[in-house]
ZAMARGU-4260 file (C-alpha; in steps of 0.2 Angstrom, whole numbers, plus 5000, padded with zeros to 4 digits):
<rodrens>
0) 5453/5381/5554 | 5470/5376/5545 | 5475/5384/5529 | 5472/5368/5520 | 5454/5366/5527
5) 5450/5384/5524 | 5455/5382/5506 | 5444/5366/5504 | 5430/5375/5512 | 5432/5389/5500
10) 5431/5377/5485 | 5416/5368/5492 | 5405/5381/5499 | 5408/5398/5490 | 5402/5401/5473
15) 5405/5414/5459 | 5390/5414/5448 | 5395/5416/5430 | 5388/5417/5413 | 5395/5422/5396
20) 5395/5441/5400 | 5389/5443/5418 | 5396/5440/5435 | 5386/5442/5451 | 5395/5448/5467
25) 5393/5437/5482 | 5384/5445/5498 | 5399/5449/5509 | 5388/5451/5524 | 5385/5432/5526
30) 5390/5429/5544 | 5397/5411/5540 | 5409/5419/5528 | 5414/5433/5540 | 5416/5421/5555
35) 5425/5407/5546 | 5437/5415/5535 | 5450/5429/5533 | 5444/5429/5515 | 5428/5437/5514
40) 5424/5434/5496 | 5420/5419/5485 | 5433/5410/5474 | 5429/5400/5459 | 5426/5381/5461
45) 5439/5376/5449 | 5455/5382/5441 | 5460/5390/5457 | 5478/5396/5459 | 5480/5401/5478
50) 5496/5409/5486 | 5494/5415/5504 | 5477/5424/5503 | 5480/5430/5485 | 5472/5420/5471
55) 5467/5419/5453 | 5456/5408/5442 | 5451/5408/5424 | 5434/5399/5421 | 5424/5400/5405
60) 5424/5418/5400 | 5429/5425/5417 | 5446/5429/5424 | 5447/5433/5443 | 5462/5441/5452
65) 5462/5446/5470 | 5466/5443/5488 | 5457/5444/5505 | 5454/5463/5503 | 5452/5467/5484
70) 5446/5458/5469 | 5445/5462/5451 | 5436/5452/5438 | 5438/5453/5419 | 5428/5447/5404
75) 5441/5436/5396 | 5438/5442/5378 | 5452/5431/5371 | 5464/5439/5382 | 5461/5457/5378
80) 5453/5459/5395 | 5438/5470/5399 | 5435/5474/5417 | 5419/5467/5423 | 5420/5472/5442
85) 5431/5479/5455 | 5427/5474/5473 | 5433/5482/5490 | 5430/5467/5501 | 5434/5475/5517
90) 5420/5487/5514 | 5407/5477/5505 | 5408/5487/5489 | 5407/5480/5472 | 5407/5491/5457
95) 5402/5485/5440 | 5411/5492/5425 | 5400/5500/5411 | 5413/5501/5398 | 5413/5487/5384
100) 5430/5491/5377 | 5446/5483/5383 | 5456/5490/5398 | 5471/5493/5387 | 5469/5503/5371
105) 5484/5505/5359 | 5474/5509/5343 | 5458/5516/5337 | 5453/5500/5328 | 5452/5485/5340
110) 5455/5469/5330 | 5450/5452/5337 | 5463/5445/5350 | 5471/5429/5346 | 5483/5416/5354
115) 5477/5420/5371 | 5486/5412/5386 | 5485/5413/5405 | 5498/5407/5417 | 5501/5410/5436
120) 5516/5408/5447 | 5520/5410/5465 | 5535/5422/5466 | 5545/5419/5482 | 5550/5431/5495
125) 5567/5439/5492 | 5577/5452/5501 | 5569/5465/5490 | 5551/5461/5491 | 5539/5449/5500
130) 5531/5435/5491 | 5517/5438/5478 | 5506/5430/5466 | 5510/5434/5447 | 5496/5432/5434
135) 5501/5433/5416 | 5489/5436/5401 | 5496/5436/5384 | 5488/5438/5367 | 5490/5445/5349
140) 5482/5459/5340 | 5486/5457/5322 | 5505/5458/5322 | 5507/5466/5339 | 5510/5454/5354
145) 5504/5460/5371 | 5508/5453/5389 | 5500/5460/5404 | 5508/5454/5421 | 5497/5457/5437
150) 5505/5457/5454 | 5495/5453/5470 | 5502/5454/5487 | 5493/5447/5502 | 5483/5459/5513
155) 5486/5473/5501 | 5471/5482/5493 | 5479/5485/5477 | 5484/5476/5461 | 5498/5481/5450
160) 5499/5478/5431 | 5514/5478/5420 | 5512/5479/5402 | 5524/5472/5388 | 5523/5474/5369
165) 5533/5466/5355 | 5530/5464/5336 | 5524/5477/5323 | 5511/5490/5324 | 5504/5503/5313
170) 5496/5513/5327 | 5503/5530/5333 | 5503/5531/5352 | 5498/5546/5361 | 5501/5563/5353
175) 5498/5580/5361 | 5481/5583/5369 | 5467/5592/5360 | 5464/5609/5368 | 5446/5610/5374
180) 5444/5627/5367 | 5446/5620/5350 | 5432/5608/5352 | 5414/5611/5345 | 5401/5618/5356
185) 5389/5605/5363 | 5371/5607/5355 | 5368/5588/5351 | 5372/5572/5360 | 5384/5567/5347
190) 5394/5583/5350 | 5399/5576/5367 | 5409/5562/5359 | 5427/5565/5358 | 5436/5560/5342
195) 5453/5561/5350 | 5462/5544/5352 | 5476/5541/5365 | 5484/5525/5371 | 5476/5520/5388
200) 5485/5509/5401 | 5470/5505/5411 | 5452/5512/5413 | 5437/5510/5424 | 5419/5516/5421
205) 5407/5514/5436 | 5395/5527/5430 | 5387/5540/5442 | 5388/5559/5442 | 5395/5561/5460
210) 5413/5556/5459 | 5426/5568/5467 | 5443/5566/5460 | 5460/5572/5466 | 5475/5571/5454
215) 5492/5573/5461 | 5507/5579/5451 | 5525/5578/5457 | 5540/5588/5452 | 5558/5582/5454
220) 5573/5591/5446 | 5575/5599/5463 | 5590/5610/5458 | 5576/5620/5449 | 5560/5616/5458
225) 5556/5619/5477 | 5538/5616/5475 | 5536/5597/5472 | 5518/5592/5475 | 5503/5599/5466
230) 5485/5593/5469 | 5470/5596/5458 | 5453/5593/5465 | 5439/5591/5453 | 5421/5584/5450
235) 5422/5576/5433 | 5410/5582/5420 | 5414/5580/5402 | 5429/5571/5398 | 5445/5581/5402
240) 5463/5578/5405 | 5473/5579/5421 | 5492/5577/5425 | 5500/5567/5439 | 5506/5550/5445
245) 5491/5548/5457 | 5473/5549/5455 | 5460/5546/5469 | 5442/5545/5465 | 5428/5543/5478
250) 5409/5543/5477 | 5401/5556/5487 | 5386/5546/5489 | 5394/5532/5499 | 5412/5538/5501
255) 5419/5522/5494 | 5434/5525/5481 | 5448/5518/5471 | 5465/5525/5465 | 5476/5524/5451
260) 5495/5525/5453 | 5505/5527/5437 | 5523/5520/5440 | 5532/5533/5429 | 5543/5548/5431
265) 5536/5565/5435 | 5523/5570/5421 | 5533/5583/5412 | 5548/5571/5411 | 5539/5555/5405
270) 5544/5548/5388 | 5531/5550/5374 | 5521/5561/5385 | 5504/5567/5378 | 5503/5581/5390
275) 5492/5572/5402 | 5491/5556/5413 | 5473/5554/5416 | 5456/5557/5408 | 5440/5559/5418
280) 5422/5562/5414 | 5408/5558/5425 | 5411/5540/5431 | 5424/5535/5418 | 5442/5537/5422
285) 5457/5531/5412 | 5476/5531/5414 | 5484/5537/5398 | 5502/5537/5391 | 5512/5521/5389
290) 5529/5529/5390 | 5534/5522/5373 | 5530/5526/5355 | 5527/5515/5341 | 5546/5515/5336
295) 5551/5508/5353 | 5542/5492/5350 | 5554/5478/5343 | 5549/5463/5333 | 5557/5450/5344
300) 5560/5458/5361 | 5548/5463/5374 | 5547/5481/5378 | 5538/5487/5394 | 5527/5502/5396
305) 5524/5512/5412 | 5515/5502/5425 | 5498/5505/5433 | 5492/5500/5450 | 5473/5500/5455
310) 5468/5501/5473 | 5452/5502/5483 | 5448/5511/5500 | 5433/5518/5509 | 5429/5533/5520
315) 5442/5545/5525 | 5457/5552/5517 | 5467/5542/5529 | 5460/5526/5521 | 5466/5532/5504
320) 5484/5535/5510 | 5484/5519/5520 | 5479/5509/5505 | 5492/5517/5494 | 5506/5515/5507
325) 5501/5497/5509 | 5506/5494/5491 | 5521/5505/5491 | 5529/5497/5506 | 5529/5480/5496
330) 5540/5487/5482 | 5556/5486/5492 | 5558/5479/5510 | 5565/5491/5522 | 5579/5481/5531
335) 5587/5489/5546 | 5604/5483/5542 | 5604/5488/5524 | 5591/5502/5521 | 5591/5512/5537
340) 5604/5525/5537 | 5610/5542/5545 | 5622/5547/5531 | 5636/5560/5530 | 5641/5566/5512
345) 5654/5580/5512 | 5648/5588/5495 | 5637/5600/5505 | 5652/5611/5510 | 5656/5614/5491
350) 5674/5608/5492 | 5669/5597/5478 | 5683/5585/5475 | 5697/5597/5480 | 5699/5589/5497
355) 5695/5571/5493 | 5709/5559/5497 | 5714/5546/5510 | 5719/5557/5524 | 5703/5568/5522
360) 5692/5552/5521 | 5700/5545/5537 | 5697/5561/5546 | 5679/5562/5540 | 5676/5544/5546
365) 5682/5549/5563 | 5670/5564/5563 | 5656/5554/5557 | 5658/5542/5571 | 5658/5556/5584
370) 5642/5562/5577 | 5634/5545/5577 | 5632/5544/5558 | 5630/5526/5552 | 5636/5529/5533
375) 5650/5540/5526 | 5648/5543/5508 | 5663/5548/5497 | 5656/5559/5483 | 5664/5563/5466
380) 5683/5563/5467 | 5687/5546/5474 | 5689/5538/5456 | 5703/5539/5443 | 5692/5548/5430
385) 5688/5566/5432 | 5670/5572/5431 | 5663/5588/5423 | 5660/5594/5442 | 5678/5592/5446
390) 5687/5607/5454 | 5704/5600/5450 | 5702/5596/5431 | 5689/5599/5417 | 5683/5581/5416
395) 5669/5573/5406 | 5657/5558/5406 | 5659/5555/5388 | 5667/5539/5382 | 5671/5535/5400
400) 5676/5517/5395 | 5690/5524/5384 | 5699/5524/5401 | 5697/5506/5408 | 5702/5512/5425
405) 5690/5527/5426 | 5680/5519/5441 | 5695/5513/5451 | 5701/5522/5466 | 5713/5536/5461
410) 5731/5529/5466 | 5737/5547/5469 | 5723/5551/5482 | 5721/5533/5488 | 5738/5525/5487
415) 5731/5510/5497 | 5715/5509/5488 | 5700/5511/5499 | 5705/5498/5511 | 5711/5509/5525
420) 5695/5519/5524 | 5684/5504/5524 | 5694/5496/5538 | 5693/5511/5549 | 5675/5513/5546
425) 5672/5495/5551 | 5681/5498/5567 | 5671/5514/5571 | 5654/5506/5565 | 5653/5518/5550
430) 5649/5510/5533 | 5658/5517/5518 | 5648/5522/5503 | 5652/5529/5486 | 5646/5541/5472
435) 5644/5534/5455 | 5639/5541/5438 | 5634/5528/5425 | 5640/5530/5407 | 5627/5540/5398
440) 5632/5539/5380 | 5622/5529/5367 | 5608/5525/5379 | 5619/5517/5392 | 5626/5505/5380
445) 5640/5501/5392 | 5628/5497/5406 | 5637/5480/5408 | 5654/5488/5411 | 5646/5500/5423
450) 5637/5486/5432 | 5653/5476/5434 | 5663/5491/5441 | 5650/5492/5455 | 5650/5474/5458
455) 5669/5474/5459 | 5669/5488/5472 | 5656/5478/5482 | 5667/5462/5480 | 5684/5470/5484
460) 5678/5483/5498 | 5661/5477/5503 | 5654/5494/5498 | 5635/5492/5495 | 5628/5509/5495
465) 5630/5520/5479 | 5624/5537/5475 | 5618/5536/5457 | 5620/5553/5449 | 5620/5562/5432
470) 5606/5551/5425 | 5597/5556/5409 | 5583/5545/5402 | 5578/5553/5385 | 5574/5537/5377
475) 5565/5520/5381 | 5582/5511/5377 | 5591/5521/5390 | 5578/5517/5403 | 5579/5498/5398
480) 5598/5498/5399 | 5598/5507/5416 | 5586/5494/5423 | 5597/5480/5416 | 5612/5489/5425
485) 5603/5490/5442 | 5596/5472/5440 | 5613/5465/5437 | 5621/5473/5452 | 5606/5468/5463
490) 5607/5450/5457 | 5626/5448/5458 | 5627/5456/5475 | 5613/5445/5482 | 5602/5460/5485
495) 5613/5469/5497 | 5616/5485/5486 | 5607/5501/5489 | 5606/5514/5476 | 5603/5532/5482
500) 5595/5539/5466 | 5598/5557/5464 | 5583/5567/5459 | 5591/5584/5458 | 5592/5587/5439
505) 5589/5579/5422 | 5577/5567/5415 | 5577/5554/5429 | 5565/5541/5437 | 5556/5554/5449
510) 5547/5547/5464 | 5538/5532/5456 | 5550/5523/5444 | 5565/5512/5450 | 5559/5513/5468
515) 5563/5495/5470 | 5582/5499/5470 | 5584/5510/5485 | 5580/5527/5491 | 5579/5545/5483
520) 5592/5558/5486 | 5580/5573/5486 | 5589/5589/5484 | 5605/5600/5484 | 5605/5615/5495
525) 5620/5625/5500 | 5623/5639/5513 | 5637/5645/5501 | 5623/5651/5489 | 5611/5655/5503
530) 5597/5643/5497 | 5596/5632/5512 | 5581/5636/5523 | 5577/5622/5536 | 5558/5625/5534
535) 5559/5624/5515 | 5567/5606/5516 | 5554/5601/5530 | 5540/5607/5519 | 5546/5597/5504
540) 5547/5581/5515 | 5530/5586/5523 | 5521/5588/5507 | 5529/5572/5499 | 5525/5561/5514
545) 5506/5561/5510 | 5510/5551/5494 | 5527/5544/5495 | 5534/5534/5510 | 5545/5546/5519
550) 5558/5533/5523 | 5562/5532/5505 | 5568/5550/5505 | 5586/5556/5510 | 5583/5573/5518
555) 5598/5584/5521 | 5603/5595/5536 | 5618/5607/5534 | 5632/5615/5544 | 5622/5630/5551
560) 5638/5639/5556 | 5645/5641/5538 | 5641/5657/5528 | 5630/5665/5541 | 5635/5682/5535
565) 5626/5678/5518 | 5609/5677/5526 | 5611/5694/5535 | 5597/5696/5548 | 5585/5684/5539
570) 5572/5677/5551 | 5573/5660/5544 | 5592/5659/5542 | 5599/5642/5547 | 5609/5650/5561
575) 5593/5654/5570 | 5590/5635/5573 | 5599/5623/5585 | 5609/5610/5576 | 5598/5597/5585
580) 5582/5605/5577 | 5590/5604/5560 | 5593/5586/5562 | 5576/5583/5569 | 5568/5590/5553
585) 5575/5575/5543 | 5570/5561/5555 | 5554/5556/5546 | 5565/5552/5531 | 5583/5545/5530
590) 5594/5559/5538 | 5608/5566/5527 | 5622/5576/5535 | 5627/5587/5520 | 5643/5594/5526
595) 5661/5590/5531 | 5662/5584/5549 | 5679/5592/5551 | 5671/5609/5547 | 5660/5608/5562
600) 5663/5617/5578 | 5665/5607/5594 | 5647/5611/5600 | 5640/5602/5585 | 5645/5585/5592
605) 5633/5586/5606 | 5619/5580/5595 | 5628/5563/5596 | 5616/5558/5610 | 5600/5563/5600
610) 5606/5553/5585 | 5610/5538/5596 | 5592/5539/5603 | 5585/5541/5585 | 5594/5526/5579
615) 5586/5515/5592 | 5568/5519/5586 | 5572/5524/5568 | 5567/5507/5560 | 5551/5505/5571
620) 5546/5523/5567 | 5549/5520/5548 | 5539/5504/5549 | 5523/5513/5552 | 5513/5523/5539
625) 5521/5540/5541 | 5510/5555/5536 | 5511/5574/5539 | 5501/5582/5553 | 5497/5600/5559
630) 5500/5614/5547 | 5511/5615/5531 | 5528/5621/5537 | 5530/5639/5533 | 5543/5644/5546
635) 5529/5650/5557 | 5518/5635/5559 | 5515/5621/5571 | 5518/5605/5560 | 5525/5588/5561
640) 5523/5569/5557 | 5514/5554/5563 | 5519/5536/5561 | 5504/5525/5563 | 5505/5507/5569
645) 5491/5496/5575 | 5486/5503/5592 | 5501/5514/5594 | 5513/5525/5585 | 5525/5540/5585
650) 5523/5559/5584 | 5536/5572/5579 | 5529/5590/5583 | 5538/5605/5577 | 5535/5623/5584
655) 5542/5634/5571 | 5543/5653/5574 | 5525/5653/5581 | 5520/5664/5595 | 5509/5652/5605
660) 5518/5639/5616 | 5502/5628/5617 | 5493/5624/5601 | 5480/5612/5594 | 5489/5601/5581
665) 5478/5590/5570 | 5483/5572/5569 | 5476/5556/5561 | 5469/5550/5577 | 5450/5547/5577
670) 5441/5560/5587 | 5438/5554/5605 | 5454/5542/5605 | 5463/5543/5622 | 5482/5541/5621
675) 5497/5541/5632 | 5512/5550/5625 | 5530/5546/5631 | 5543/5559/5626 | 5558/5551/5617
680) 5568/5566/5609 | 5568/5585/5610 | 5558/5595/5622 | 5542/5586/5627 | 5534/5581/5643
685) 5523/5565/5646 | 5504/5567/5644 | 5488/5558/5643 | 5475/5566/5632 | 5459/5563/5622
690) 5460/5568/5604 | 5447/5581/5599 | 5433/5580/5586 | 5445/5581/5571 | 5460/5572/5579
695) 5467/5587/5587 | 5479/5587/5602 | 5484/5601/5613 | 5503/5601/5611 | 5515/5612/5622
700) 5533/5616/5617 | 5540/5630/5627 | 5552/5639/5614 | 5551/5643/5596 | 5561/5632/5583
705) 5560/5617/5595 | 5553/5600/5593 | 5547/5585/5603 | 5546/5567/5598 | 5534/5555/5607
710) 5529/5537/5607 | 5511/5535/5609 | 5499/5521/5614 | 5480/5521/5612 | 5472/5518/5629
715) 5454/5518/5622 | 5449/5519/5604
</rodrens>
């Protein structure tokens, strides 16, 4: 059936039964529907806006937004939407919302909405994102104007909502959470009613007493934090508060579930944070915290809150991760010629800017090429201006633009500009990249000048990958101006620029804000200070990869021969691992060679063959859903990663300092799945095996601190 005929069939034969306050979900088991259409749910007879398999319609008092796998329906309520139902079409699950209040709550008193409008538009595919359907609902509450923009990608079981406000409000958003110990004891039904009012970004109440909830909190500021993921598992009871960017809720009665993703910095770094991100009580779950306070709202200019994504899944934990990842991979395309990289940045050897000049850079490009590195990044020191981290002068980031040449190549260090470095890099197949620190004063008031400096570097030298460091986002205006900076650079360079967003210190975007602009520079670790341990870095990547695409994270490996005396006889000292193994711990992410190539011994360059082999499969590996397998890295575990494709995939197994050479490793394969594994890198041998009951495979690696990377194909599911 053609797409046109299919759409006509939908309009002619499928119905959504509506009344003033009621919607009846269509039976998804109808064999005609399942046989004839990739769409397995009804669309409205009129007012249909269809893009790919994403659609929206407003008819009478009912707004519908969805695609072939998810649908959310709302009571129109003059634009102040109230969710009526959420449907997981792939699993024939339709939940009916039991809350009669609007999804978005910005004040205790809810006036009647006025001036409501509804528009849709098809947003075309770009080099940043695939095509999607955009649905905009606008309305007014007294003197406060509200705009909610929903994004729906084809084949994705999640719908994103971006909220914008302008006008005037007397409401006070947020405020610190009430301590439950200060609440009255419960003796009467009315005692259960909380009088606390917090702004709510979104909420769903499906009732029931058997919801199981997992809230996931993230920490960046990795110069100080080395434990980055915390999970809290609860069975909701009375309404309580939880922290995190992610909340998964599944019903123990049928294992169907949904998730909320709060697209915001890490909890403790968020703006106008009330001390929590979610409330949950029995079947009622809400996303709290707008990321703005009442003073951030302007009379004549839209201000965005943090965004919220709602997704659906059914069954296993794997289903929840796959649903989430389906959405995350749409935020920014991973293009092999732009986003894939094996980068070298010399800052890891702690010379800071003392060596940075033309001659040093040319030598480092040569060494990068010998290693097989694809990107060489010149960190702080290439520019005229001196930063506070300079080893040569006590610099500053204050009033940067008092010196119009601050972001020009230093004419003493680079008398020919960066042209010789770029030219040699082009000859050797190594892309030249730079470090950059936006001008922080006055909430990035000079964002246009900063953006133009980056655009000029792109236009003159073709440099398109910039490490963005030194950020601080203490106010909403600073966040707004940073986004303007990034957007201008992306637009003016035709989407070619990649930002490596440093997450090591300060109030920054964390793991869920600004992710459309590039990848995340995760951590600084140094052998000079004795704080680089390979299993620590592997553990951070392993834990994060459950909830964040591993391919979005730059993961470092260091020169293991430097400062070995500072580790003494430590079992987990870097010197006790092969250089190839250190590189292998980064392969699930974007590998970062955090050292000076000229400081390596000759034996280090033997990993060129491994890096070359990795680059051949890097993009295909990253295209899959990458999840951790085995045990959490501890220095003594069997651990690893699995990249899941349809009917095939990849494994990376690591045998840390574990006594057993053959070990059962739990994977994401369904029990009974028979696979054929072909070794690609490391120390593996071919095998055919049937996964055990919980997806375990018996893996053999002969020596401690070794790895094996495989490509697998499913023979029988």
